[in-house]
N, C-alpha and C positions, 0 to 999 in steps of 0.2 A: 347123322340123326342121333338125337340124345336117347339114352336107354330108357325103356319103359319103366315107369313107376306110378302107381295110383293107389290111393286110399279111398275105398268106395264110399264110406260114410261122409268123408270130406267132400267128395264129388257130389253126393246127393245134397249135402248142406249148401254147397255152392249153387246147385240147381235151384234150390228153394230161394236163395237170396236173389238170384237173377229174376226169378218169378215175382218176388216182391217189388223189384224195380219196375217190372212191367205193370203191376197193379198200381204202383204210384203214378206212373205216366198216364194210365187210364183215368185215375182220379183227378189228376191235374187238368186233363182235357175237359172233364165235366165241370171242374171249378172255373176254368176260364170261360166256358160257355155260359155258366150261370152269372158270373160277375161282370162279364163284358158282353152284354146282350146286343148292343148296337153302338153307333158312334154319333148319336144325335145329342150334341151338347148345346144346341141353340144356334142362333144366327152368328154369334161372335166367332164360332169355330166351324161354320158350315163348309168352309173352303176345303177342309181335310176329311169331311165325313165319308165320302165315297171310298177314298183310298184307305182310310183307317178301317172302315168296315170290311175291306178285303183282307185285312190282316187276321181277323178273328177266325174265320173258317180255315184259313191256311194253317194257323198254329194249332187249332183244336184238332184238325184232321191229322196233322203230323204227330201230335201227342197221342192220339188214339191209336194210330198205326204203330207207334213205338210200343204201346202196351201190348198189342198183338204180337209183334215180332220179338220183343223181349220174352214174352210168355212162351213163344215157340222155341226160343233159344234155351229157356229153362227146361222145356220138355226134352229137347235134344240132348242136353247135358244129363238128364235123368236116364234117357235111353242109352246114352253112352255108358253110364255106370252099370246099367242092366246088361249091356253087351259085354263089358269087361267081366262081370260076374259069371255070365254064361260061358264065356271063353275060358275062364279060369276053371270052371267046373268040368268042362268037356275035354279041352285039349291043352291048355297052358302047361299043366303039370308034365304032360308027355314031352314037351319041348324044353323043359327045364327052366321056364320063366315064370312059373306060378308064384314064386316068392315075391315077384314085383307087384302082384295084385293082392292087396291086404284089406282088411276091414276090422277096425278096432271098435266099431259100433258107436263111435263118438264123432260128431262134426264140430271140430274146434275152430273158432275164429270167424264163423260165418254169421255174425250178427251185424245189424245196421248201426253204424257209428252215429248216424243222425236220423231222427224221425222225420217223416215226410207228411203222412196223412194222420189226422185231418189237418187241412190248411186253415190258418186263422182268417177271420173275416177281414176284408179290406177296410182301411181307415181313411178318413178325410183330414188332411192337415193344411187346408187352405181356407181362407176367408171367402165369403160370398162377394160377388161383384158389388161395387158401390152403386147406389141408386140415386136418381134425381126425382124429386117429388114435383109433379107438374101442378103447382098451386096456381092461384089467381094471377100473381105477378108474372110468373114465367109464361103462363098461357097468354097473357096480354102482350108480353114481349114477342113471343113466337108469332102471334097474330099480326103484329105490326111488322115483324121481319118478313113474313110471307107477303104482306101487302107491299112492302117497300122493295124487297130484292127478289121476290118470287119463289123463295124456298122456305120450307118450314123446318126449323132445326129439330123439332120433336121427332121427325122421321129418322134423322140420323141417330139421335140419342136412343130411341127405343129399339132401333135395329142393331146398333153396334155395341151397346152394353147389355144386351139381353143374351143370357146364356146360362147353362147349368154347370158352373165351374165345380161345384161340389161333386157332381156325377163324374166329371173328368178326373178329379182327384182320387175318387174311390177306384176308378179303373186303373189309374197309374199305380195305386197301391196293389191292386190285384195282379197286374203284370209283374211288379217287383216280387210279390209273394211267390208266383210261379217260377220266376227266375231263381230265387233263393232255394226253392224246393228242388229244382233241377240240379243245382249245385250239390245238394245233399244226396240226390240219387247218384250223381257222379262219384261223390266221396264213398258211398256205400259200395259201388261196383269196384272202385279202385282198391278198397280195403279187402273185399272178397277175393279179387284177383291176386292180390299179394299173398293171401292166406292159401289159396289153392295151389299156387306155384310152388309151395313148399312140399306138397305131397303128390303132385301130379306132374309127370314129365313124359316126354315122348312127342311124336309127331302130332298126335291129336291135341295134346296140351298146348303145343306151340301155335297151332292153327286157332284154337279156341282163344288163347291170349291175344292174338292179333285181332280176332273178331271183337273181343271186348274192348280193346284199345280203340277200335274204330267207333264203338258206341260211346266211349268216354269223350272222344274228340267231338263227335256230333252233338252230344248232349251239352257239352261245354259251349259249343258254338251257338246252340239254341238259347241257352241261358243268357249269353251275352246279347243276343238279338232282342230278347224280351226285356232285358235291362235297358237297352236303348229305346225300346218302345215306351217304357215307363218314363225315361228321361225326356223323350220328345214331348210326351203329354205334360210333364211338369214345366217344360220350357214354354209350351203353349199357354198353360195356365198363368204363369208369371207374366207373359206378354199380354194376355187378355186383361189381367188385373191392372197392369200398368196403363194399357190403353183406356180402359174404363175410367180409371182415376183421372187420366189426362182430360178426357171428355167432360167428366163431372166438374173438374176444377175450372175448365173454361166456361161451362154453363153458369157456374156460380159467379164467376167474374163478370160475365155478361149481365146477369141479374143485378149485380151490385152497381155497375155503371149505368144501366138503363133504367133502374127504378126511379132515380131522380128525374130522368128525362121524361118518363111517363107522368110523374107528378106535376111537372111544369108544362106538360103539353096542353093543359087547359088555358094557359095564358095565350091570348090571341096573337097570331102571327109568329112572334119570337119563340114562344113556347113550342109551337108546332114545328117550326123550323129546327129548333134545338133537338126535339125528339127524333125527327127524321135523321138528322146528322148523327146523333148518338147511336141510333139503331144501325146505321150504316157502319159506324165504327165498331159496333158490337159484332156485326157480321164479318168484318175483316178479322176480328179476333177469333171468331168461330172457325175461320179457315185453318187456323193452327190445329184445331182438332181434326179436321179433314186430312191434314198432312200426317198427323199421327196415325190415322187409319191407313193411309197409303204405306207408311213404314211397317205397320203391323201386317199388312198383306204380304209384304216382301218376306217377313220372318216366317209367316205361316206357309207361304209357297215353298220356301227352302225346306221346312220340316216335312211338307207333303212329299217332296222329292225324296227325302231320306226314308220316309215310310214306304214309298214305292220300291225302293231298293231292298228293303227288308222283306217284302212280299216275295221277291224273287230269290232271296237267300235261303228260305226255309221251304223245302219241298220233300215230299215223300220219296222221290227218286234218289235223294241224297242219303237215305237211311241204309244201314247195313241190312243185307238179307238175313233171314233166319236160317241157321245151318240145319242140314238134314243128315240124319244118320242112315247110311245105306241099309236096305232091308237084308 
């Protein structure tokens, strides 16, 4: 066992720094609740809504509990300093170890190397989904398509390129902000632990250092998980935009090839035959958009499974318990 040594003001400074880390985690929990209220991004991403919305309470609950437990850890460190002080005053001098407990009334090195709160507002870095305007020509083509092949392309278009991509981008930014902030909390704890290790030694110091190392590992793991959530959202956004653009391009091509057929449909017999033939060809072309939708589903299903795995990774049970100083 290493020989006891403790500088009381440093230990109290360390206690305050751990307390700030707890306050930061509580603030991050509130930030996430505010900026990630739900997972309703419209029909285009509805496949992941249920699983994604399960992430939010899981992460906010863990962050909130971290605030509580780090706060309790800070309290226990302060109580440890008080216990050392009382021991020094009552009995330590009698055993000849009082010189190991000192207090220079200065807490050196227990500042945060990176600010955490307040967290910046999330930003949107993506364009809106492309749109198709259902004007007279397209409406006429869709009416003819429904009459000839029995399916209205407008239903596919309005369903599969409808969505709030800007909202998803803002939430991706919010997840990234929280991840970055957790990295700063980890850096602050690492810096403080390095500082206290210079003036606090002994069995209690070793146990405390092990406890803080568990916190650093857990916070780093959570930061990584949140960064992956942000990345998954951005992947879904990119895939959604690609899908929507594919559908829009196909619709525009159908309009182009069918417009002439509609114009000539007023010619008896031949014109009507030509219009029907062209509409059928246009429908075959539209099937390529349906294939793109199927491929999109596969991508989103994969991302959904990754999100499910993240829900099970972050749990309150995995957090370090708050240490207690015996009465």
